GUBA-814071 format. One record per atom (N, C-alpha, C): y, x, z; residue number from 0. Coordinates in pm, whole numbers, plus 50000, padded with zeros to 5 digits. Layout:
<gufis>
      y      x      z  pos
      Y      X      Z  NUM
...
</gufis>
This chain:
<gufis>
      y      x      z  pos
  46593  65047  57180    0
  46639  64907  57186    0
  46669  64854  57047    0
  46725  64939  56962    1
  46758  64896  56826    1
  46632  64855  56751    1
  46526  64939  56767    2
  46400  64909  56697    2
  46342  64777  56747    2
  46349  64756  56880    3
  46296  64632  56937    3
  46373  64511  56884    3
  46507  64523  56878    4
  46590  64415  56828    4
  46561  64386  56681    4
  46542  64496  56602    5
  46513  64482  56460    5
  46385  64403  56435    5
  46279  64442  56510    6
  46151  64374  56491    6
  46156  64230  56538    6
  46240  64204  56642    7
  46256  64068  56691    7
  46320  63979  56583    7
  46422  64036  56514    8
  46490  63964  56406    8
  46394  63939  56291    8
  46315  64042  56257    9
  46218  64029  56149    9
  46116  63920  56179    9
  46069  63919  56307   10
  45970  63817  56345   10
  46028  63677  56329   10
  46155  63662  56371   11
  46220  63531  56360   11
  46234  63490  56213   11
  46269  63588  56129   12
  46284  63559  55986   12
  46153  63515  55924   12
  46046  63591  55957   13
  45915  63560  55901   13
  45866  63424  55949   13
  45890  63394  56077   14
  45850  63264  56130   14
  45924  63152  56059   14
  46055  63174  56041   15
  46135  63074  55972   15
  46090  63055  55829   15
  46058  63164  55761   16
  46012  63156  55623   16
  45879  63082  55614   16
  45788  63116  55707   17
  45658  63051  55708   17
  45673  62901  55733   17
  45763  62867  55825   18
  45787  62725  55854   18
  45841  62653  55731   18
  45934  62720  55661   19
  45991  62660  55540   19
  45885  62637  55435   19
  45795  62737  55416   20
  45686  62722  55319   20
  45595  62606  55357   20
  45565  62596  55488   21
  45479  62488  55534   21
  45543  62352  55509   21
  45674  62344  55533   22
  45745  62219  55510   22
  45747  62182  55363   22
  45770  62282  55277   23
  45768  62258  55132   23
  45630  62211  55089   23
  45524  62276  55140   24
  45388  62238  55104   24
  45358  62096  55150   24
  45402  62063  55272   25
  45377  61930  55324   25
  45451  61826  55242   25
  45575  61861  55203   26
  45653  61769  55120   26
  45588  61748  54985   26
  45538  61858  54924   27
  45470  61848  54794   27
  45347  61761  54804   27
  45270  61781  54915   28
  45149  61701  54932   28
  45182  61554  54947   28
  45289  61526  55028   29
  45326  61387  55048   29
  45385  61325  54923   29
  45432  61411  54830   30
  45491  61360  54705   30
  45385  61313  54607   30
  45259  61348  54631   31
  45153  61301  54543   31
  45141  61149  54553   31
  45141  61085  54439   32
  45125  60939  54433   32
  44977  60908  54415   32
  44925  60821  54496   33
  44786  60779  54480   33
  44780  60666  54378   33
  44700  60685  54273   34
  44684  60586  54168   34
  44541  60533  54175   34
  44528  60404  54196   35
  44396  60340  54201   35
  44363  60285  54062   35
  44261  60342  53999   36
  44232  60312  53859   36
  44096  60244  53845   36
  44094  60131  53778   37
  43970  60063  53746   37
  43916  60111  53613   37
  43791  60154  53611   38
  43732  60213  53491   38
  43595  60151  53462   38
  43526  60208  53364   39
  43399  60154  53315   39
  43319  60271  53259   39
  43189  60257  53255   40
  43103  60364  53208   40
  43137  60407  53065   40
  43186  60314  52982   41
  43217  60348  52843   41
  43342  60434  52830   41
  43425  60440  52935   42
  43549  60519  52929   42
  43514  60662  52968   42
  43457  60736  52874   43
  43407  60870  52906   43
  43517  60965  52950   43
  43638  60947  52900   44
  43747  61039  52935   44
  43776  61036  53084   44
  43763  60920  53147   45
  43786  60914  53292   45
  43684  61001  53367   45
  43562  61005  53317   46
  43462  61093  53377   46
  43500  61238  53359   46
  43547  61275  53240   47
  43584  61415  53215   47
  43705  61455  53300   47
  43795  61363  53328   48
  43906  61393  53418   48
  43854  61431  53557   48
  43749  61364  53598   49
  43693  61391  53731   49
  43613  61521  53733   49
  43540  61548  53625   50
  43449  61662  53624   50
  43512  61791  53573   50
  43625  61782  53503   51
  43691  61902  53448   51
  43838  61906  53491   51
  43865  61907  53620   52
  44005  61905  53665   52
  44083  62028  53620   52
  44012  62135  53587   53
  44083  62257  53546   53
  44154  62243  53412   53
  44120  62143  53333   54
  44190  62125  53205   54
  44315  62038  53220   54
  44336  61985  53340   55
  44450  61897  53365   55
  44568  61977  53420   55
  44686  61923  53406   56
  44807  61992  53451   56
  44866  61934  53579   56
  44843  61806  53602   57
  44921  61738  53705   57
  44839  61680  53820   57
  44711  61652  53799   58
  44631  61593  53905   58
  44627  61686  54026   58
  44649  61630  54143   59
  44655  61711  54264   59
  44791  61769  54291   59
  44884  61749  54199   60
  45021  61799  54218   60
  45117  61682  54235   60
  45129  61600  54132   61
  45220  61486  54143   61
  45145  61355  54169   61
  45015  61355  54151   62
  44938  61233  54176   62
  44794  61268  54209   62
  44725  61173  54268   63
  44580  61179  54287   63
  44524  61043  54246   63
  44394  61041  54215   64
  44334  60918  54164   64
  44219  60872  54252   64
  44215  60744  54277   65
  44097  60680  54335   65
  44034  60599  54223   65
  43914  60642  54178   66
  43847  60575  54066   66
  43757  60464  54120   66
  43762  60348  54055   67
  43676  60236  54091   67
  43611  60185  53963   67
  43478  60185  53959   68
  43408  60145  53836   68
  43374  59996  53839   68
  43393  59930  53723   69
  43367  59787  53708   69
  43273  59764  53591   69
  43218  59642  53585   70
  43131  59605  53473   70
  43209  59577  53346   70
  43338  59546  53361   71
  43421  59517  53245   71
  43561  59478  53287   71
  43644  59450  53188   72
  43783  59415  53217   72
  43793  59282  53291   72
  43695  59194  53272   73
  43695  59067  53342   73
  43683  59082  53491   73
  43628  59194  53538   74
  43622  59225  53681   74
  43741  59308  53726   74
  43783  59402  53641   75
  43887  59498  53680   75
  44024  59434  53691   75
  44063  59353  53594   76
  44198  59297  53595   76
  44222  59204  53714   76
  44127  59119  53754   77
  44148  59041  53876   77
  44170  59128  53999   77
  44104  59244  54003   78
  44126  59335  54116   78
  44268  59390  54114   78
  44320  59418  53996   79
  44458  59464  53984   79
  44554  59352  54027   79
  44527  59232  53979   80
  44612  59118  54014   80
  44613  59095  54165   80
  44500  59121  54230   81
  44489  59102  54375   81
  44550  59216  54454   81
  44601  59318  54384   82
  44664  59431  54454   82
  44568  59539  54497   82
  44444  59533  54449   83
  44343  59634  54487   83
  44347  59755  54394   83
  44412  59743  54279   84
  44425  59851  54182   84
  44570  59861  54138   84
  44604  59977  54084   85
  44737  59997  54025   85
  44732  59992  53873   85
  44621  60039  53818   86
  44600  60038  53674   86
  44454  60015  53645   86
  44423  59961  53526   87
  44283  59932  53496   87
  44262  59919  53347   87
  44136  59941  53305   88
  44099  59905  53169   88
  44125  59756  53151   88
  44168  59718  53034   89
  44201  59578  53010   89
  44170  59541  52866   89
  44149  59412  52845   90
  44134  59353  52713   90
  44224  59228  52710   90
  44243  59166  52595   91
  44344  59060  52587   91
  44325  58940  52679   91
  44201  58893  52699   92
  44183  58773  52780   92
  44225  58794  52925   92
  44178  58897  52994   93
  44226  58919  53131   93
  44375  58948  53139   93
  44429  59014  53035   94
  44575  59037  53032   94
  44649  58903  53030   94
  44603  58811  52946   95
  44667  58679  52938   95
  44659  58606  53071   95
  44544  58614  53137   96
  44529  58548  53267   96
  44624  58608  53371   96
  44637  58741  53369   97
  44728  58806  53464   97
  44871  58760  53442   97
  44912  58755  53315   98
  45051  58723  53283   98
  45086  58577  53306   98
  44995  58486  53264   99
  45034  58346  53257   99
  44966  58256  53361   99
  44857  58302  53420  100
  44794  58224  53527  100
  44832  58280  53664  100
  44809  58410  53680  101
  44840  58472  53809  101
  44987  58509  53822  101
  45058  58510  53708  102
  45201  58542  53706  102
  45229  58682  53761  102
  45139  58775  53730  103
  45156  58915  53770  103
  45193  58995  53645  103
  45315  59046  53635  104
  45354  59124  53517  104
  45276  59254  53508  104
  45214  59277  53393  105
  45141  59400  53367  105
  45185  59453  53231  105
  45171  59584  53214  106
  45214  59648  53089  106
  45105  59739  53037  106
  45079  59730  52908  107
  44983  59818  52840  107
  45053  59950  52809  107
  44991  60063  52846  108
  45058  60192  52831  108
  44988  60288  52735  108
  44860  60271  52711  109
  44792  60355  52611  109
  44658  60297  52572  109
  44606  60345  52461  110
  44477  60303  52408  110
  44364  60366  52488  110
  44255  60293  52504  111
  44133  60349  52560  111
  44022  60353  52455  111
  43987  60236  52400  112
  43879  60228  52301  112
  43918  60133  52190  112
  43892  60173  52066  113
  43915  60085  51952  113
  43783  60063  51880  113
  43766  59944  51824  114
  43639  59902  51766  114
  43649  59893  51614  114
  43552  59953  51546  115
  43534  59929  51404  115
  43623  60008  51309  115
  43718  60086  51361  116
  43805  60164  51274  116
  43728  60280  51211  116
  43744  60296  51080  117
  43691  60413  51010  117
  43544  60437  51041  117
  43467  60329  51053  118
  43323  60342  51076  118
  43282  60364  51219  118
  43376  60360  51314  119
  43341  60379  51454  119
  43270  60256  51509  119
  43207  60273  51625  120
  43126  60169  51685  120
  43205  60040  51707  120
  43136  59930  51686  121
  43191  59796  51699  121
  43093  59720  51789  121
  43137  59673  51905  122
  43045  59606  51997  122
  42958  59506  51923  122
  42828  59509  51953  123
  42731  59431  51876  123
  42656  59333  51963  123
  42639  59211  51912  124
  42551  59113  51973  124
  42412  59132  51913  124
  42311  59144  52000  125
  42176  59171  51952  125
  42080  59063  51998  125
  41972  59048  51921  126
  41862  58958  51955  126
  41732  59033  51930  126
  41622  58977  51976  127
  41493  59040  51946  127
  41465  59030  51797  127
  41408  59135  51742  128
  41380  59138  51598  128
  41280  59030  51558  128
  41193  58992  51652  129
  41090  58891  51620  129
  41128  58752  51671  129
  41256  58731  51703  130
  41298  58606  51766  130
  41311  58490  51669  130
  41326  58519  51539  131
  41354  58413  51443  131
  41498  58370  51443  131
  41581  58438  51521  132
  41725  58409  51526  132
  41792  58495  51420  132
  41845  58430  51317  133
  41905  58503  51205  133
  42053  58472  51186  133
  42103  58375  51259  134
  42245  58340  51253  134
  42287  58289  51389  134
  42418  58283  51410  135
  42467  58235  51539  135
  42426  58091  51564  135
  42420  58012  51459  136
  42381  57871  51476  136
  42239  57857  51530  136
  42157  57960  51509  137
  42020  57958  51563  137
  42016  57973  51715  137
  42131  58001  51775  138
  42137  58021  51921  138
  42149  57890  51997  138
  42153  57779  51929  139
  42166  57651  51998  139
  42055  57635  52102  139
  42096  57604  52224  140
  42000  57588  52334  140
  41955  57717  52398  140
  42014  57829  52355  141
  41969  57960  52404  141
  42062  58016  52512  141
  42015  58124  52573  142
  42090  58194  52678  142
  42151  58319  52618  142
  42280  58338  52642  143
  42353  58454  52589  143
  42407  58533  52708  143
  42375  58662  52714  144
  42416  58746  52827  144
  42535  58834  52791  144
  42631  58842  52882  145
  42749  58926  52864  145
  42766  59013  52989  145
  42852  59112  52976  146
  42871  59206  53088  146
  42946  59146  53205  146
  43041  59057  53176  147
  43122  59001  53284  147
  43177  58865  53242  147
  43150  58765  53323  148
  43209  58633  53299  148
  43360  58645  53322  148
  43437  58590  53229  149
  43582  58595  53243  149
  43648  58705  53163  149
  43569  58781  53089  150
  43625  58888  53007  150
  43639  58846  52861  150
  43700  58932  52781  151
  43720  58901  52640  151
  43587  58894  52566  151
  43485  58967  52611  152
  43353  58960  52547  152
  43299  58819  52553  152
  43305  58757  52671  153
  43256  58620  52684  153
  43331  58525  52592  153
  43461  58539  52587  154
  43539  58449  52502  154
  43509  58474  52354  154
  43481  58599  52318  155
  43442  58629  52181  155
  43313  58559  52142  155
  43218  58556  52233  156
  43093  58482  52208  156
  43122  58334  52186  156
  43211  58279  52266  157
  43245  58138  52253  157
  43316  58110  52120  157
  43404  58200  52080  158
  43474  58183  51952  158
  43374  58188  51837  158
  43281  58284  51843  159
  43182  58297  51736  159
  43091  58174  51731  159
  43059  58119  51848  160
  42977  57998  51852  160
  43049  57882  51783  160
  43177  57866  51811  161
  43253  57757  51750  161
  43264  57775  51599  161
  43280  57900  51555  162
  43284  57926  51411  162
  43156  57882  51343  162
  43048  57884  51419  163
  42916  57852  51363  163
  42874  57708  51389  163
  42969  57628  51438  164
  42941  57486  51457  164
  42877  57450  51590  164
  42874  57544  51684  165
  42817  57516  51815  165
  42928  57487  51916  165
  42895  57408  52016  166
  42982  57386  52130  166
  42935  57482  52239  166
  43014  57587  52270  167
  42965  57687  52364  167
  42939  57633  52504  167
  43006  57523  52541  168
  42983  57465  52673  168
  42853  57385  52678  168
  42818  57325  52566  169
  42701  57238  52563  169
  42579  57307  52502  169
  42601  57390  52400  170
  42490  57444  52322  170
  42445  57583  52365  170
  42525  57649  52448  171
  42490  57783  52497  171
  42493  57786  52649  171
  42410  57871  52706  172
  42421  57906  52847  172
  42460  58052  52852  172
  42580  58079  52900  173
  42629  58216  52906  173
  42612  58269  53048  173
  42543  58381  53061  174
  42515  58440  53192  174
  42566  58583  53196  174
  42578  58634  53315  175
  42628  58770  53336  175
  42513  58863  53372  175
  42518  58984  53318  176
  42420  59085  53352  176
  42485  59222  53353  176
  42434  59311  53432  177
  42489  59445  53435  177
  42459  59514  53301  177
  42558  59584  53245  178
  42542  59642  53111  178
  42413  59721  53088  178
  42367  59804  53184  179
  42245  59881  53155  179
  42121  59793  53137  179
  42124  59671  53194  180
  42005  59586  53194  180
  42006  59479  53085  180
  42116  59469  53011  181
  42125  59365  52909  181
  42016  59378  52801  181
  41987  59498  52748  182
  41881  59506  52645  182
  41746  59455  52696  182
  41714  59489  52821  183
  41585  59446  52875  183
  41582  59295  52900  183
  41697  59239  52933  184
  41702  59093  52948  184
  41664  59025  52818  184
  41707  59081  52705  185
  41671  59025  52574  185
  41523  59047  52547  185
  41476  59167  52573  186
  41333  59196  52548  186
  41243  59105  52631  186
  41282  59077  52756  187
  41201  58994  52845  187
  41224  58845  52823  187
  41309  58811  52728  188
  41341  58673  52694  188
  41412  58598  52807  188
  41472  58674  52899  189
  41556  58611  53002  189
  41689  58568  52941  189
  41726  58634  52834  190
  41839  58593  52750  190
  41794  58615  52607  190
  41838  58529  52519  191
  41795  58543  52380  191
  41894  58628  52297  191
  42009  58655  52355  192
  42108  58740  52288  192
  42194  58806  52395  192
  42252  58919  52359  193
  42342  58989  52451  193
  42435  59079  52371  193
  42556  59098  52421  194
  42649  59193  52362  194
  42631  59327  52433  194
  42608  59432  52353  195
  42581  59564  52409  195
  42698  59659  52388  195
  42721  59743  52488  196
  42818  59852  52479  196
  42744  59980  52447  196
  42820  60080  52402  197
  42768  60216  52413  197
  42790  60258  52559  197
  42696  60332  52619  198
  42584  60404  52558  198
  42456  60324  52543  198
  42455  60199  52587  199
  42330  60125  52595  199
  42281  60080  52457  199
  42372  60057  52364  200
  42334  60015  52229  200
  42247  60121  52162  200
  42293  60245  52167  201
  42222  60351  52094  201
  42080  60368  52144  201
  42063  60365  52275  202
  41931  60379  52334  202
  41845  60257  52302  202
  41904  60138  52312  203
  41828  60015  52291  203
  41779  60002  52147  203
  41865  60035  52052  204
  41829  60015  51912  204
  41729  60118  51863  204
  41717  60227  51935  205
  41621  60331  51896  205
  41477  60287  51906  205
  41450  60183  51981  206
  41313  60135  51999  206
  41268  60045  51884  206
  41361  59995  51804  207
  41325  59918  51685  207
  41289  59773  51708  207
  41300  59723  51832  208
  41259  59585  51858  208
  41377  59488  51870  208
  41499  59537  51849  209
  41618  59454  51853  209
  41692  59463  51720  209
  41770  59360  51688  210
  41851  59362  51566  210
  41990  59306  51596  210
  42085  59344  51513  211
  42224  59301  51531  211
  42243  59163  51470  211
  42306  59074  51547  212
  42339  58940  51499  212
  42483  58933  51448  212
  42576  58989  51522  213
  42715  58998  51477  213
  42787  59107  51555  213
  42905  59145  51505  214
  42985  59249  51570  214
  43124  59194  51604  214
  43196  59270  51685  215
  43329  59225  51728  215
  43421  59199  51610  215
  43413  59284  51508  216
  43500  59267  51391  216
  43472  59137  51316  216
  43348  59084  51329  217
  43316  58956  51267  217
  43390  58841  51335  217
  43420  58861  51463  218
  43490  58756  51539  218
  43637  58752  51500  218
  43699  58870  51489  219
  43845  58878  51477  219
  43894  58917  51338  219
  43803  58932  51245  220
  43843  58956  51107  220
  43874  59100  51074  220
  43836  59192  51160  221
  43858  59333  51131  221
  43862  59418  51257  221
  43885  59548  51241  222
  43890  59640  51355  222
  44000  59602  51454  222
  43978  59637  51579  223
  44074  59601  51684  223
  44096  59716  51781  223
  44218  59723  51835  224
  44246  59809  51951  224
  44210  59727  52074  224
  44084  59727  52105  225
  44023  59625  52191  225
  44043  59652  52340  225
  44033  59779  52380  226
  44039  59814  52522  226
  44155  59910  52544  226
  44234  59883  52647  227
  44354  59962  52671  227
  44378  59976  52820  227
  44471  60062  52856  228
  44506  60084  52995  228
  44631  60004  53029  228
  44623  59926  53135  229
  44738  59846  53178  229
  44770  59877  53324  229
  44897  59876  53356  230
  44944  59900  53492  230
  45025  59781  53542  230
  45021  59762  53672  231
  45109  59667  53736  231
  45254  59712  53719  231
  45341  59623  53677  232
  45479  59660  53647  232
  45551  59718  53769  232
  45527  59664  53886  233
  45594  59716  54006  233
  45555  59861  54030  233
  45427  59890  54012  234
  45380  60027  54030  234
  45443  60119  53926  234
  45449  60071  53801  235
  45509  60151  53695  235
  45653  60189  53727  235
  45731  60091  53768  236
  45872  60116  53796  236
  45892  60209  53915  236
  45805  60197  54013  237
  45820  60279  54133  237
  45766  60420  54116  237
  45676  60439  54016  238
  45606  60567  54004  238
  45598  60613  53859  238
  45709  60604  53789  239
  45710  60635  53646  239
  45665  60777  53617  239
  45714  60873  53695  240
  45676  61012  53668  240
  45527  61034  53689  240
  45474  60980  53797  241
  45331  60998  53826  241
  45247  60938  53714  241
  45287  60821  53663  242
  45211  60758  53553  242
  45219  60844  53428  242
  45337  60896  53398  243
  45349  60984  53280  243
  45261  61108  53296  243
  45259  61165  53415  244
  45176  61283  53439  244
  45028  61250  53429  244
  44992  61132  53480  245
  44853  61087  53471  245
  44812  61071  53324  245
  44898  61007  53245  246
  44865  60985  53103  246
  44859  61117  53028  246
  44948  61210  53060  247
  44941  61343  52998  247
  44806  61407  53027  247
  44758  61397  53150  248
  44629  61454  53186  248
  44515  61379  53117  248
  44527  61248  53107  249
  44425  61170  53037  249
  44410  61222  52894  249
  44521  61245  52826  250
  44515  61291  52687  250
  44467  61436  52678  250
  44497  61517  52778  251
  44440  61652  52782  251
  44288  61644  52790  251
  44236  61549  52870  252
  44092  61532  52882  252
  44032  61477  52753  252
  44102  61385  52687  253
  44055  61334  52557  253
  44037  61449  52459  253
  44140  61531  52447  254
  44136  61639  52349  254
  44037  61748  52388  254
  44025  61774  52518  255
  43923  61871  52562  255
  43784  61822  52521  255
  43754  61695  52544  256
  43620  61644  52514  256
  43590  61648  52365  256
  43690  61617  52281  257
  43668  61620  52137  257
  43653  61762  52084  257
  43719  61857  52153  258
  43712  61997  52111  258
  43595  62073  52173  258
  43534  62015  52276  259
  43424  62080  52348  259
  43310  61979  52365  259
  43268  61924  52252  260
  43176  61811  52256  260
  43045  61844  52326  260
  42988  61961  52304  261
  42858  61994  52361  261
  42862  61987  52514  261
  42966  62044  52572  262
  42978  62040  52719  262
  43006  61897  52766  262
  43088  61824  52690  263
  43119  61686  52727  263
  42992  61600  52726  263
  42908  61618  52626  264
  42783  61543  52617  264
  42694  61574  52736  264
  42686  61700  52774  265
  42603  61740  52888  265
  42651  61674  53017  265
  42783  61676  53038  266
  42840  61614  53158  266
  42809  61465  53160  266
  42830  61398  53047  267
  42810  61254  53041  267
  42663  61217  53063  267
  42574  61289  52998  268
  42430  61260  53012  268
  42384  61279  53156  268
  42430  61386  53219  269
  42391  61413  53359  269
  42446  61306  53453  269
  42570  61266  53431  270
  42633  61169  53520  270
  42563  61033  53514  270
  42533  60987  53393  271
  42477  60853  53377  271
  42327  60854  53356  271
  42266  60973  53379  272
  42120  60985  53372  272
  42064  60934  53239  272
  42131  60975  53133  273
  42085  60944  52998  273
  42005  61061  52943  273
  41905  61036  52861  274
  41840  61147  52793  274
  41945  61223  52711  274
  41953  61355  52724  275
  42055  61430  52649  275
  42055  61400  52500  275
  41938  61378  52443  276
  41931  61350  52299  276
  41999  61218  52265  276
  41991  61119  52354  277
  42056  60990  52330  277
  42207  61007  52333  277
  42258  61075  52438  278
  42402  61097  52449  278
  42453  61176  52329  278
  42377  61277  52290  279
  42419  61362  52179  279
  42419  61287  52046  279
  42339  61183  52037  280
  42326  61111  51909  280
  42449  61027  51876  280
  42532  60997  51976  281
  42645  60909  51947  281
  42777  60951  52013  281
  42772  61008  52133  282
  42895  61028  52211  282
  42996  61112  52134  282
  43119  61061  52126  283
  43230  61131  52062  283
  43205  61156  51912  283
  43125  61066  51852  284
  43104  61067  51707  284
  43147  60928  51656  284
  43125  60903  51529  285
  43158  60772  51474  285
  43066  60662  51525  285
  42955  60700  51586  286
  42869  60600  51649  286
  42925  60554  51782  286
  43029  60619  51827  287
  43095  60586  51952  287
  43225  60511  51919  287
  43287  60455  52021  288
  43418  60392  52002  288
  43520  60498  51960  288
  43623  60454  51892  289
  43731  60544  51855  289
  43821  60567  51976  289
  43840  60694  52011  290
  43935  60734  52115  290
  44039  60823  52047  290
  44163  60781  52048  291
  44267  60854  51975  291
  44323  60969  52059  291
  44345  61081  51991  292
  44397  61200  52058  292
  44536  61178  52116  292
  44615  61089  52056  293
  44753  61070  52102  293
  44769  60946  52190  293
  44661  60870  52211  294
  44667  60755  52300  294
  44743  60635  52248  294
  44782  60638  52123  295
  44864  60530  52070  295
  44777  60411  52027  295
  44838  60295  52029  296
  44774  60174  51978  296
  44877  60091  51904  296
  44829  59987  51837  297
  44915  59905  51753  297
  44900  59760  51793  297
  45010  59695  51824  298
  45006  59553  51861  298
  44938  59470  51753  298
  44953  59510  51626  299
  44893  59434  51516  299
  44741  59437  51521  299
  44684  59536  51590  300
  44538  59545  51602  300
  44487  59476  51728  300
  44579  59418  51806  301
  44541  59341  51925  301
  44572  59193  51906  301
  44679  59165  51834  302
  44727  59028  51819  302
  44622  58931  51765  302
  44533  58971  51669  303
  44432  58875  51622  303
  44341  58824  51733  303
  44316  58907  51834  304
  44233  58862  51947  304
  44310  58757  52026  304
  44437  58786  52054  305
  44522  58690  52126  305
  44529  58558  52051  305
  44550  58565  51920  306
  44562  58444  51839  306
  44434  58362  51842  306
  44319  58431  51836  307
  44191  58360  51839  307
  44167  58295  51975  307
  44204  58363  52081  308
  44190  58307  52216  308
  44275  58181  52230  308
  44399  58188  52178  309
  44488  58072  52187  309
  44440  57957  52100  309
  44397  57987  51978  310
  44352  57883  51885  310
  44230  57808  51938  310
  44149  57878  52019  311
  44029  57815  52074  311
  44050  57759  52214  311
  44173  57763  52260  312
  44205  57702  52389  312
  44163  57781  52511  312
  44130  57910  52491  313
  44086  57990  52605  313
  44203  58046  52685  313
  44320  58053  52623  314
  44442  58085  52696  314
  44541  57973  52666  314
  44632  57951  52757  315
  44719  57835  52748  315
  44821  57841  52637  315
  44853  57961  52592  316
  44957  57972  52490  316
  44939  58100  52409  316
  44982  58095  52285  317
  44989  58216  52205  317
  45109  58296  52254  317
  45094  58426  52259  318
  45206  58511  52300  318
  45206  58639  52219  318
  45319  58704  52218  319
  45338  58827  52142  319
  45297  58946  52228  319
  45181  59004  52199  320
  45130  59114  52281  320
  45223  59234  52278  320
  45299  59250  52170  321
  45389  59365  52158  321
  45491  59370  52271  321
  45527  59253  52325  322
  45625  59248  52434  322
  45570  59302  52564  322
  45440  59326  52569  323
  45376  59374  52691  323
  45314  59512  52672  323
  45364  59583  52571  324
  45321  59720  52543  324
  45441  59812  52558  324
  45423  59922  52629  325
  45529  60023  52643  325
  45465  60161  52628  325
  45483  60220  52509  326
  45424  60352  52481  326
  45516  60467  52519  326
  45625  60436  52589  327
  45719  60543  52628  327
  45663  60633  52737  327
  45554  60591  52800  328
  45491  60674  52903  328
  45403  60783  52843  328
  45375  60773  52712  329
  45300  60878  52645  329
  45383  61005  52635  329
  45321  61122  52630  330
  45397  61246  52613  330
  45482  61243  52487  330
  45598  61302  52496  331
  45690  61305  52380  331
  45634  61399  52273  331
</gufis>
């Protein structure tokens, strides 16, 4: 009888322990915060987060991600404003619209891509080499293609047109095209100019039939911290730890890719069906955008864009971008 009683007690203990473990596991799973992130093909680190989860510390533990790809910040930020995303790639023009038109508070938490610093890639407007277009003023009456209507790229084209004496509403027709097809739109004369991103710039310019008309730094007077990650303030306040863990993992992926470039290039080329030689020729080099290992950015490298947007009437007021940046979510 003693042996029977002993085993009965042991069974009860083991059952109770197993139940406790199951409850803890269920609680841990329910503690994961779902973060809906708007991204873009140029944000290679987001791809590496998806393809190399083993280098991350927190994904699947304190948070999970639903990735949604957009043509640009002009598409992504409206989705965030509408409540379809929690965080997204952003540039100054959509940020201004979120803050002052939609009245949705958003905060910039880390750098994604910077243009023109230390010889790194600077978004370029291109035309056909045989077009006879040698200056922006030559674009009068022409069609200019951008990745997304309503983004900072479109407004940059308009600012550059005004600098050159053109009225962008009267003298240009600005149309939208998907980034991979913009070079061919220029070649086919469906647009006479287009702003190209990497990876499409490197592949397009290799054929020798396109030339650069101007770069982003020509618009704003120098290098810029052009693309950054922004979150809805309500989400930030409710899920501060999850956001910090997400950003820590983002930076782990940044540093992994810079330290393991050959594997990163292979992953990127396979994902976006690029010739490996094309991806290898620019990705994570100075021919690519600058991605900082520490995720930091400087308001002084964003403010000139804000000032230009305000001076040209594209946003209703000049504002201090520094008031909408919070780098405290970065790892200490």
